[in-house]
C-alpha positions as CSV (number, residue, x, y, z in Angstrom):
1,X,193.1,98.8,67.4
2,X,196.6,99.2,66.0
3,X,198.8,101.5,68.1
4,X,202.4,102.8,67.7
5,X,203.9,100.0,69.9
6,X,201.6,97.2,68.7
7,X,203.5,93.9,68.5
8,X,206.0,94.8,71.3
9,X,205.9,92.6,74.4
10,X,207.4,93.6,77.8
11,X,207.3,91.6,81.0
12,X,207.0,93.6,84.2
13,X,207.8,92.5,87.8
14,X,207.2,95.5,89.9
15,X,205.5,97.4,92.8
16,X,204.7,101.0,93.7
17,X,205.1,103.8,91.2
18,X,208.1,104.1,88.9
19,X,208.2,100.6,87.3
20,X,204.4,100.2,87.0
21,X,204.1,103.6,85.5
22,X,206.9,102.8,83.0
23,X,205.1,99.6,82.0
24,X,201.7,101.3,81.8
25,X,203.1,104.0,79.6
26,X,204.2,101.3,77.1
27,X,201.0,99.4,77.4
28,X,198.9,102.5,76.7
29,X,200.9,103.0,73.5
30,X,200.0,99.5,72.4
31,X,202.7,97.2,73.8
32,X,201.6,93.9,75.4
33,X,202.8,94.4,79.0
34,X,202.5,91.2,81.1
35,X,202.8,91.6,84.8
36,X,204.1,88.7,86.8
37,X,202.4,88.9,90.1
38,X,202.6,86.9,93.3
39,X,199.6,84.8,94.1
40,X,197.5,86.9,96.4
41,X,199.1,90.1,95.3
42,X,202.4,91.9,95.8
43,X,203.7,94.7,98.0
44,X,201.3,97.4,96.6
45,X,198.2,95.3,95.8
46,X,196.2,97.0,98.6
47,X,198.0,100.4,98.7
48,X,195.9,103.4,99.4
49,X,193.7,105.0,98.2
50,X,191.3,102.1,98.5
51,X,187.6,101.6,98.2
52,X,185.4,100.7,101.2
53,X,186.0,97.1,100.2
54,X,189.8,97.6,100.3
55,X,190.3,97.5,96.5
56,X,193.3,99.6,95.7
57,X,192.6,102.6,93.4
58,X,196.3,103.1,93.3
59,X,197.0,99.6,91.9
60,X,194.1,99.9,89.4
61,X,195.4,103.3,88.2
62,X,198.9,102.2,87.5
63,X,198.2,98.9,85.8
64,X,195.7,99.8,83.2
65,X,196.0,98.0,79.8
66,X,198.3,95.3,81.1
67,X,197.9,91.5,81.5
68,X,198.4,89.8,84.8
69,X,199.9,86.3,85.5
70,X,199.8,85.1,89.1
71,X,202.7,82.7,89.9
72,X,204.2,81.3,93.1
73,X,207.7,82.3,91.9
74,X,209.2,81.4,95.3
75,X,208.9,77.7,94.2
76,X,211.5,76.3,91.8
77,X,208.7,75.4,89.3
78,X,207.2,78.9,89.5
79,X,210.5,80.7,89.1
80,X,211.3,78.5,86.1
81,X,207.9,79.4,84.6
82,X,208.5,83.1,85.1
83,X,211.8,82.8,83.3
84,X,210.0,81.1,80.4
85,X,207.6,84.0,80.1
86,X,210.4,86.6,80.2
87,X,212.6,84.8,77.6
88,X,209.9,83.5,75.3
89,X,210.9,83.9,71.6
90,X,209.8,86.7,69.4
91,X,211.5,89.5,67.5
92,X,209.7,92.2,69.5
93,X,209.8,90.5,72.9
94,X,212.5,89.5,75.4
95,X,212.2,92.7,77.5
96,X,211.9,92.9,81.3
97,X,211.1,95.9,83.4
98,X,211.5,95.5,87.2
99,X,212.3,97.4,90.4
100,X,213.0,94.2,92.3
101,X,216.6,93.1,93.0
102,X,218.1,91.5,89.9
103,X,218.7,88.1,91.4
104,X,217.0,84.7,91.4
105,X,214.5,84.5,88.5
106,X,215.2,88.2,87.8
107,X,218.9,87.7,87.4
108,X,220.1,89.3,84.1
109,X,223.0,86.9,83.9
110,X,220.8,83.8,84.2
111,X,218.1,85.2,81.9
112,X,220.6,86.2,79.2
113,X,222.0,82.7,79.2
114,X,218.5,81.6,78.0
115,X,218.0,84.5,75.6
116,X,221.1,86.2,74.5
117,X,219.4,89.4,73.2
118,X,217.4,90.0,76.4
119,X,216.9,93.6,77.4
120,X,216.4,94.2,81.1
121,X,215.8,97.5,82.8
122,X,216.2,97.4,86.6
123,X,215.1,100.5,88.6
124,X,217.1,100.9,91.8
125,X,216.9,103.2,94.8
126,X,220.4,104.5,94.5
127,X,223.3,103.9,92.1
128,X,224.8,101.4,94.6
129,X,221.7,99.3,94.5
130,X,220.5,100.5,97.9
131,X,216.9,101.1,99.0
132,X,215.3,104.5,98.4
133,X,211.9,105.8,97.6
134,X,210.6,109.2,96.4
135,X,210.0,110.2,100.0
136,X,213.6,109.7,101.0
137,X,215.2,111.0,97.8
138,X,213.4,114.3,97.9
139,X,214.7,115.3,101.4
140,X,218.2,114.3,100.3
141,X,218.3,116.8,97.4
142,X,217.1,119.8,99.4
143,X,213.7,120.6,97.9
144,X,211.8,120.4,101.2
145,X,213.9,123.4,102.3
146,X,212.7,125.4,99.3
147,X,209.1,124.4,99.6
148,X,206.6,126.1,101.8
149,X,206.3,129.4,103.6
150,X,209.3,131.8,103.6
151,X,208.6,132.4,107.3
152,X,209.7,128.9,108.5
153,X,212.9,126.9,108.5
154,X,211.1,123.6,108.9
155,X,211.3,121.3,105.9
156,X,208.0,120.9,104.0
157,X,207.4,117.7,102.1
158,X,205.0,117.6,99.1
159,X,202.5,114.9,98.2
160,X,203.5,114.4,94.5
161,X,206.1,111.5,94.0
162,X,207.9,113.6,91.4
163,X,211.0,111.4,91.1
164,X,209.0,108.2,90.8
165,X,207.1,109.8,87.9
166,X,210.2,111.0,86.2
167,X,211.9,107.7,86.7
168,X,208.9,105.8,85.3
169,X,209.0,107.8,82.1
170,X,212.8,107.4,81.9
171,X,212.3,103.6,82.3
172,X,210.0,103.5,79.3
173,X,212.4,105.6,77.3
174,X,215.3,103.4,78.3
175,X,213.6,100.3,77.2
176,X,212.7,101.9,73.8
177,X,216.3,103.1,73.3
178,X,217.7,99.6,74.1
179,X,215.2,98.0,71.8
180,X,216.2,100.3,69.0
181,X,219.9,99.4,69.7
182,X,218.9,95.7,69.6
183,X,217.1,96.1,66.3
184,X,220.2,97.6,64.8
185,X,222.8,95.3,66.3
186,X,221.0,92.2,67.7
187,X,222.5,92.8,71.1
188,X,220.6,92.8,74.4
189,X,221.8,94.6,77.6
190,X,221.0,95.3,81.2
191,X,220.1,98.9,82.0
192,X,220.2,100.1,85.6
193,X,218.3,103.3,86.5
194,X,218.5,104.7,90.0
195,X,215.7,106.8,91.4
196,X,218.2,109.0,93.2
197,X,220.2,109.5,89.9
198,X,217.0,110.6,88.1
199,X,216.4,113.2,90.8
200,X,220.0,114.4,90.8
201,X,219.9,114.6,87.0
202,X,216.9,116.9,87.0
203,X,218.4,119.0,89.8
204,X,221.4,119.5,87.5
205,X,219.3,120.2,84.4
206,X,217.3,122.9,86.2
207,X,220.4,124.7,87.5
208,X,220.0,123.9,91.2
209,X,223.3,122.1,91.5
210,X,225.3,124.7,89.6
211,X,223.7,127.5,91.7
212,X,224.8,125.7,94.9
213,X,228.3,125.2,93.5
214,X,228.6,128.9,93.0
215,X,227.9,129.4,96.7
216,X,224.3,130.3,96.6
217,X,221.9,128.8,99.2
218,X,218.5,129.5,97.6
219,X,215.9,130.6,100.2
220,X,212.2,129.9,100.3
221,X,210.0,132.3,98.3
222,X,206.6,130.9,99.4
223,X,204.1,131.0,96.4
224,X,206.2,133.4,94.3
225,X,207.6,132.1,91.0
226,X,211.4,132.0,91.2
227,X,213.2,134.1,88.7
228,X,210.3,136.1,87.2
229,X,206.9,137.2,88.4
230,X,204.1,134.9,89.6
231,X,202.0,134.6,92.7
232,X,198.6,133.7,94.1
233,X,196.0,136.3,94.8
234,X,192.5,136.3,96.4
235,X,189.6,137.7,94.6
236,X,186.8,139.8,96.2
237,X,184.6,136.7,96.7
238,X,187.4,134.7,98.3
239,X,188.4,132.6,95.2
240,X,192.1,132.3,94.8
241,X,194.0,132.5,91.5
242,X,197.6,132.0,90.4
243,X,198.9,134.5,87.8
244,X,202.2,134.2,85.9
245,X,204.2,136.9,84.1
246,X,207.1,134.8,82.9
247,X,207.5,135.8,79.3
248,X,207.3,139.3,77.9
249,X,203.9,138.6,76.4
250,X,202.5,137.1,79.6
251,X,203.8,140.2,81.5
252,X,202.2,142.6,79.1
253,X,198.9,140.7,79.1
254,X,198.8,140.7,82.9
255,X,199.4,144.4,83.1
256,X,196.7,145.2,80.5
257,X,194.2,142.9,82.3
258,X,194.8,144.6,85.6
259,X,194.9,148.2,84.3
260,X,198.4,148.6,85.7
261,X,200.4,149.5,82.6
262,X,201.2,153.0,83.6
263,X,201.5,152.1,87.3
264,X,204.2,149.4,86.4
265,X,206.1,151.9,84.2
266,X,206.2,154.3,87.1
267,X,207.2,151.6,89.6
268,X,210.0,150.4,87.4
269,X,211.3,153.9,87.1
270,X,211.1,154.5,90.8
271,X,213.0,151.3,91.6
272,X,215.5,151.7,88.8
273,X,214.6,148.4,87.2
274,X,213.6,147.2,83.8
275,X,210.4,145.1,84.0
276,X,211.0,143.7,80.5
277,X,213.6,141.6,82.2
278,X,212.5,138.5,84.2
279,X,215.1,139.0,86.9
280,X,214.1,142.6,87.5
281,X,210.4,141.5,87.9
282,X,211.5,138.9,90.4
283,X,213.6,141.3,92.5
284,X,210.6,143.7,92.5
285,X,208.0,141.0,93.2
286,X,206.6,142.3,96.4
287,X,206.1,145.8,95.0
288,X,204.6,144.4,91.9
289,X,202.3,142.1,93.8
290,X,200.9,145.0,95.8
291,X,199.8,146.6,92.6
292,X,198.1,143.5,91.2
293,X,196.6,142.7,94.6
294,X,194.9,146.0,94.7
295,X,193.1,145.3,91.5
296,X,192.3,141.6,92.0
297,X,191.0,142.0,95.5
298,X,188.4,144.5,94.2
299,X,186.9,142.1,91.6
300,X,185.0,138.8,91.8
301,X,186.4,135.6,90.4
302,X,183.9,135.8,87.5
303,X,185.1,139.3,86.6
304,X,188.8,138.3,86.9
305,X,188.2,135.2,84.7
306,X,186.6,137.3,82.0
307,X,189.2,140.0,82.1
308,X,192.1,137.5,82.2
309,X,190.8,135.4,79.4
310,X,190.0,138.5,77.2
311,X,193.7,139.6,77.5
312,X,195.3,136.2,77.2
313,X,196.7,136.1,80.7
314,X,198.5,133.0,81.9
315,X,196.6,132.1,85.0
316,X,194.7,129.4,86.8
317,X,192.2,128.9,89.6
318,X,193.0,127.1,92.8
319,X,190.6,124.2,93.2
320,X,190.6,120.9,95.1
321,X,190.9,117.6,93.3
322,X,187.2,117.0,94.0
323,X,186.4,120.4,92.6
324,X,188.4,119.6,89.5
325,X,186.6,116.3,88.9
326,X,183.2,118.0,89.4
327,X,183.7,121.2,87.5
328,X,186.7,121.1,85.1
329,X,185.8,120.1,81.5
330,X,189.4,119.0,80.9
331,X,188.9,116.4,83.6
332,X,185.9,114.9,82.0
333,X,184.9,112.7,79.1
334,X,185.0,115.9,77.0
335,X,188.7,115.3,77.0
336,X,189.4,112.4,74.6
337,X,192.2,111.2,76.8
338,X,189.6,109.9,79.3
339,X,187.4,106.9,78.9
340,X,184.7,105.4,81.2
341,X,186.0,102.0,82.3
342,X,184.5,99.1,84.3
343,X,187.1,98.2,86.9
344,X,186.7,95.0,88.7
345,X,186.0,95.6,92.4
346,X,185.6,99.3,91.9
347,X,182.8,99.8,89.3
348,X,182.5,102.3,86.5
349,X,184.7,105.4,86.6
350,X,186.7,107.7,84.4
351,X,190.2,106.6,83.6
352,X,193.0,108.3,81.8
353,X,194.6,106.9,78.7
354,X,197.9,107.9,77.1
355,X,198.3,111.7,76.8
356,X,200.0,111.5,73.4
357,X,197.9,112.2,70.3
358,X,199.8,110.8,67.4
359,X,198.7,112.0,64.0
360,X,199.3,108.6,62.4
361,X,197.3,106.5,65.0
362,X,193.9,106.8,66.6
363,X,194.1,107.4,70.3
364,X,193.7,104.2,72.2
365,X,190.9,104.4,74.9
366,X,191.8,103.7,78.5
367,X,191.5,100.1,79.5
368,X,191.0,98.8,83.0
369,X,193.7,97.1,85.0
370,X,193.4,93.3,85.0
371,X,192.2,91.3,87.9
372,X,195.1,89.7,89.7
373,X,196.0,86.6,87.6
374,X,193.3,87.3,85.1
375,X,195.4,86.3,82.1
376,X,197.4,83.5,83.7
377,X,196.1,80.7,81.5
378,X,196.0,82.9,78.4
379,X,199.6,83.9,78.7
380,X,200.9,80.4,79.5
381,X,199.1,79.1,76.5
382,X,199.9,81.8,74.0
383,X,203.4,82.9,75.1
384,X,204.9,79.8,76.7
385,X,203.0,77.3,74.6
386,X,201.6,75.1,77.4
387,X,198.7,72.8,76.9
388,X,195.5,72.9,78.8
389,X,196.5,69.8,80.7
390,X,199.9,71.3,81.7
391,X,198.2,74.5,82.9
392,X,195.7,72.5,84.9
393,X,198.4,70.6,86.6
394,X,200.2,73.9,87.6
395,X,196.9,75.1,89.1
396,X,196.5,71.8,91.0
397,X,200.0,72.1,92.4
398,X,199.6,75.7,93.5
399,X,202.2,77.1,91.1
400,X,199.8,79.4,89.4
401,X,196.5,81.0,90.1
402,X,193.6,82.4,88.1
403,X,191.7,85.6,88.5
404,X,191.5,87.0,92.1
405,X,188.0,88.0,92.9
406,X,189.0,90.5,95.6
């Protein structure tokens, strides 16, 4: 099936989240993404969550639609072979994505001597090349002191690796931007992208940094939406919902759905505020919440759902991941983003493809992650141009390996 990036080839040497996600993003858009893996697996090959047989669902999830080549790149022959894969000729090839130190067989200087138009994107921890991961970057930018209950001063970490995810998408975008530049000029380049810089950039974009520069130390607000109105509420049957009144339309819909239009008008007058303004709603959040709570707590979830949907309220139901998988149609094969795949070592399960839905291309179904080394012989023959005898000798010498069965 032809996709928007069909014909592009990217070589990936990576572990954990950001770089594998960047590579998978390109692969799910049709690029031929070739992972160069260590024989026996790399740093994240068994990362949790895992099956009862210790097969990593994490690794399988972040490497869908790629090809895997297993090489002993610590040997001179193996590292030379890895360089050949990276620098193999082709107008839409010669691109490397990695989050390993750019030295040895990943040295941009050495690789660009072989292929002058090489594009390499190296993800770093910080801008100095130091080590950092999402779980060290997040504490350093202050968000754990804004997360959690307003009644505590203890930092509260969250489970989503936000900066890895942002950086992975930035990596894919960076490669595409550099590839466009090369198509226009013929020039390759080395792009360095720091996880910490990606986080700092977003903090600046969202106004956190400017706010602090103006002398404001933002406190915690618990489950309230900052800057407008939004909060969680418990229905009469114990189900919990999140409601949002960010825009004027959302606010009006919420008031209509909860029969509080007159009550809110009176409350705004009493407090001397204008609830058509987001900031005034935020400053009056506790009084507003009391009014909504009185309504929501008297009605069951089914009643609230019907009422909110009828009025076009912006809302959602709190549910566990397991509950989402079992009950949410958007997290099912009814959603064309998902496909049922047969993953080696795991079995059949539902996997997500690319979220983009291009009008000029049919959506590509999700493909399973490769077995470790599954395409070693295929890539060495097709990309590097080795003969069957040459590939066999490399196997015999322990330089390469075929599909891992575990």
